[in-house]
N, C-alpha and C positions, 0 to 999 in steps of 0.2 A: 386724676387717675397720673396726668405729667409729673404731678410734683411725687407723686408717689415713686414715678420710674424713674425719678432722678434720684429720689434719697436710696432706691434699692441698687443704682447703677454705684450710687457714692460707696456705701457699705460693702460691695465688693470689691472695689477698686482699693478701698483705703485696707481691705481685709489681706487681699493679696501682696500688697505695698509692707504692711506689718509683717505677712508670714517671710519675703524673700527678704525685709532687713534683719529679720531677727536669723535664718540661715547664713547669713554674711556675718554675722556677729558672731555666732557659733563658730565658724571656721577659723575665724580671727583671733578669739580668743584661745582657740584650742591649738593653732599656728604661734601662738606666744613665743616669743625668743627664737623662732625658727623662720616660719614668714611674714609676722607684723613683731612690731614693737609698741612700747607703751603709745609711742607717741601717733604711730600709725592706728591705733583703734581708736585713741581718746578720736583723732579725726574721724576715723569713720563712724564713731559715733554722732559726731557734730554735723556731719554731712546726712545721715540718716535724720537727724531731727530739722535740717533745713528742708529737706525734700518733704517729710511726712508736713509741715508748715504748708509748704507750697500746694500741695496737693488738697489739705483742706482749705485754703484759701482760693482755691481753682473749685472748689464744689462748690462752697456758699456763695463765691460771684454767681456760680452757673443758675443754682437756685433763687437768689434773691432776683436776676435776669429775670426770671420765667414768674417770678411771683408779681414782679413788678409790670411786665406786658401783661399776666392775665387780671393785675388790677385794671390797668387801662382799658383792654379791652371791655372789661363788664363796666365799667364807666362809660364808656361808648354805646356800648349797648342798652345801656339805661337811660340814656340821650335820646337814641332812637327810637325806643319802645315810648318815651314819654312824647319824643314828636306825632308818633302814629296815635296816640289818644287824643293831644290836641287837634290836629288836623281832621279826627275822624276816618281817616283812611289805614287800607291795612298796609302797610309798607314790606321790608325785607325781614324786619325781626318779628312783624304781627303773624306774618306767613311761616315762617320755621315756628313758633308756636304753636300754631293751626295745626301743623302736619307733625309738630311733635304727639298732641294731645290725640289725632286723628289716629295716630299711626297702630295698628291693630297690639295687642299686647302678648309678651312670648304666650305658647301653654302653660296651663296650669302648673305641670308638673313639673317645668324648668323653673317656678318663681318660688316654689318651696325650698326653705332654709331652715334645718334645724339646728334648733337653739336649745342650747343645755338647760332644762327646768330648773329653775331657781325658786328658794322656800321665800313668800313675802304674805303680808297680811295687810288689809285696809280697814281703817274703824272712818266712824263719822261722829264728830265730837259738837258739846256746846258749850262755851264758856261766855262766864259773864253773870255779874247779876241780877241785873235787872234789865238791860238790853242785851240779851244773848248773841254768840255770833258762832255760826257754824264752822268749822274747819275740819280739814281731811289730814288724817293721822296715815302714815304708812310704814310697815317695818320688813326690810330685805335684807338677803343674805346675798350678796354681791361683791365683787372689788370695784371700787370709789373709780379705777380708770371706766368701768364700763358707760359710766354717765358722759362720759367724754370722747371716746374713739366710735367713730364711726364703722358699722358693717358692712361696707358697701357689697351689693348684689349685682355681680357681672357675668351678663349674658350675651355671649357673643363680641366681646371685648367693648360693651357698654355698659353703665352704671343704670341699675335702674332706679326708679325716683321710690323714698323712703318715706312713707308717712311720718313717721318721727323727727327727720331731719327738716319735712317740711314745716311741721307744727312749729317746730324751734326757730326757722328762718321767719315764717310770717309773726311772730309772737316777737320778733327784736325789736320794733320798734313800736311794743305795743304796752299796757300797763299792768302788764302778768310776766315779769321777767321769772328765769328760775337761776335759782344760785346753788354752790358748792362750799364745804367747808372742807378746805384742805390741811392736813397737818402737816406742817414743815419744821426744818430747823431753821435756827437762828441766823444762817446768812442767808444774806439775798441773792447777791450775784454768784449762789454757785447750784450748779445741777448735778445733786446726788439723790439714790433714793427715788422715794416717791417724785418729788420734781423731778429729777431726772425723765421719770418716765412720761409726766405731764406736760415736759415740754418737748417730746417725741412725738407728741400726741398732736399739740398746739402746730408742729412743723410740718406734718404731712399734708393739710389743704392750705390753701390761699386764704388768708383772712381778708374782706373785701372791704370791712368798714374799720376795723382799727389796727394801730399799731401792732409788731408783731408782740410775740413774748419778749425777747431779747429788748427791745426800745419800751415797754412798759415795763419790765423790771431793772433798765438804768434809771427810769424815772423814781420807781420803788425806792431805789439805794439813796438816791438822790436827796426825797425827804426822810429816807433813815436819820441820815448826817444830821439834818436841821435836826428833827426830832431828839436826838442823843443831845446836842449841844445845848436845846433849850432844858434837857432833862440835870443834865451837869451845872448849868446854869442855876436852876433852880435850887439843887442841893449845895453846891456851892452858898447860896442866898441863907439858908437853912441854918446851914453849920456857920454860919460867918456871925458874930457878934452883932449887936442892933444896933442901926446907924450906919454900919460899915457897907462900900459896895465892894461885894464879892464877884470873882470870874473863873472860871472852871482853869485849875492846873492840872487837871490829867490830859491824858490823852483822849480824844473824843473817839468812842466805840463805832462801829460802821454796823455791828450787830445788831439787831431787835432783841428786845425781852420776852422771855415769856409770856404769853396773853395779848401780846402785840399781833396785829393782822393788817397786811394789805392787798390790796383788790384788783384783779385783771379783767379785762373785760374781752370777750370773744364773742363770733359769729360764723364759727367754723367747727364748734365741737357739737357733740351729738344730741342733747339735753341740757346744758348748760349756757347762759349768758355770762354772770357774773362769778367768780370763784374770790372767796375770801380765803387768801393764804396765812393761819391761824399759825404760830409758832408753839412749839409746842416741847417738851425732852423727858428724858426718862423719867420726871418724877410724876406724871400720869399714869405709870404702872404701881404706884405705890395705893395700897388698900386701902389707907385710912381717907384718899383724899375727901375735903369737903367742899360747902357752896362757896366758899371764899378764897378757893384755891382761881389763880391768873385767867387760867383759861375755861372755869366756868363761868366767870366774871367778862370774859370776853365774850361769849355765846351772847350775853344779854347785849354785846353792843354790837356783835352779829345782825341780831335780828331787829334791832333799833335802826338801821342801816336798811335792813330789806322794809320796813313800814316806810323811810324818808324817800327811800329811791325806786319802791314799785315791783319788789322782788315779793310776788306771792308764792315762791314752792322754792325751800329751801334742803337742801340734804345735806344729813348730819352724822358724824361719824357717834354710833350711839355709845360703845367702850372707848371711845377715845383713843382709839388704836386700830392699827390697820391688823397687826398679828396679833394671834395668840402664842403666848410664852408657856411656862412651865406653871409661875405661880399664879397666873390667871385661871382659876380654879372653878367650877359651877358660880360659886357663894358669890366669890369675888366678879364675877360678870354680874349675877342679878344685883349684889349692893351697886357696883358701878352703875347699870341700868335704869334702879329703882332712884339715885342719884340726880344723873340727867333729868330724867323724864318730867322729876318734881320741880327739877329749876326751869323745864325749857315751860311745865306748864305755869309756874310763878311768871315768868317772861313774855309770856302770851298775855296773862291775863292784863299785864301795866301794857299792850298794845293798845286796848281800847282807851289810855291817859296818853298815847302818842298819836292818836288821832287814827290808829291804825285797825279799826272796828270791820274790816273787810274777811271776805273767808280767805282761808292761807293754807298752803298745803307743807304740813311738816313730812318730809321723809327722813326716817332713822336707818343707816345704813349699817349692818354687823358685820363682822367677817367672815368671807368665804371660808368654809369647809370644816363650822361650826357643827355639834352635833346637834339631830333633828328634834332631840327632845330639850336640848336646851334654847333651841329657836322656839318651841313651842312655848316654854316657859317665862321668856323676853315677852314673846305675842301676848299673853295673855297678862302681863303688866298692865298694858295701855288702857283697859277697860276699867283696870281697878286703879290706876292713878288718874285717868281723864270721865270725865262724864259722859258715857254713851248717849246720842239722839236714840231714844226709843219709839216705837211707834206704838199709839194708843187703840186698841181693840172699843171702839161703840159700840159694838155689837152685843156685848155684854148687858146682861141685865143689871 
């Protein structure tokens, strides 16, 4: 709540500053050659830019100080709780926890929160030739941000505990992590579109266990430059005559290629611990996408990472897009879903050879707002493509 209050105050202050600057600039432009000349207008624009930067730095510093203090308080809280457990005594932290658990919950009618009903279907499947493994499949119509954003229930200024948030927190140090495939552009160090929305969600609460998103993005940018340097060197060596030593002559790009992905870790998201930022472009909207497309191949690498690092639940955009466009007809959607589902099934079959014969949950996300009949057609494809687990009726003669 404290972080959200600072962000709210920041947004209001920046909006007022921007409105005031717009009014000042409009008056200056209207009075050009009367009350202002070109030099004065340019100076005013420079002053506005400087004031905006100072205000942004002020609020950024306030937010960093708040989150730093919260991390320090959390660390001290854990240490004191650990001392209580080791000593077998009830200290101040233990008494506070017991008081919280013993406090009477608010009336039932105050706890009710009306959530918008969403379309979803769940299936249980068995995959494998001899040693079959059971997996759970879900298809859900929702916005991808709903997996990340908390929806706190405030009563009398206090946030009531959420079961989902508790479950995500308790599984943070377990062998059953949750992941999300986030479709992004090829620029690592920019925040536009879905990346901007995701960054805003990450900023709304303090991450007590991992570096903030901006720090993780800077690290990813460094690895991007190293990876592109190696790529350029391999390309130069492959194009050079045998026996000669080639060096990359072109400028090293700081952008990723389609099918690349980088990983960020989080402890302050609603249902996600690991985010796979998968690079895509407008080519995924083409109707003739095949299994050799870089994004499809990248999904195999994502599932390989899930096996290697105990990510047992992964959410994937079924149509590889977040928004529907005019060219995305019903036949386009069905064809795309069939391709993705068949490829994912093949990758899941490979999991046995990756020492990943454990039960997993694959959640397919479809864009919010699609028609109900289209969702039914998409959900009916799962039992057709995957083998469903069926109950055997032993009472029949």
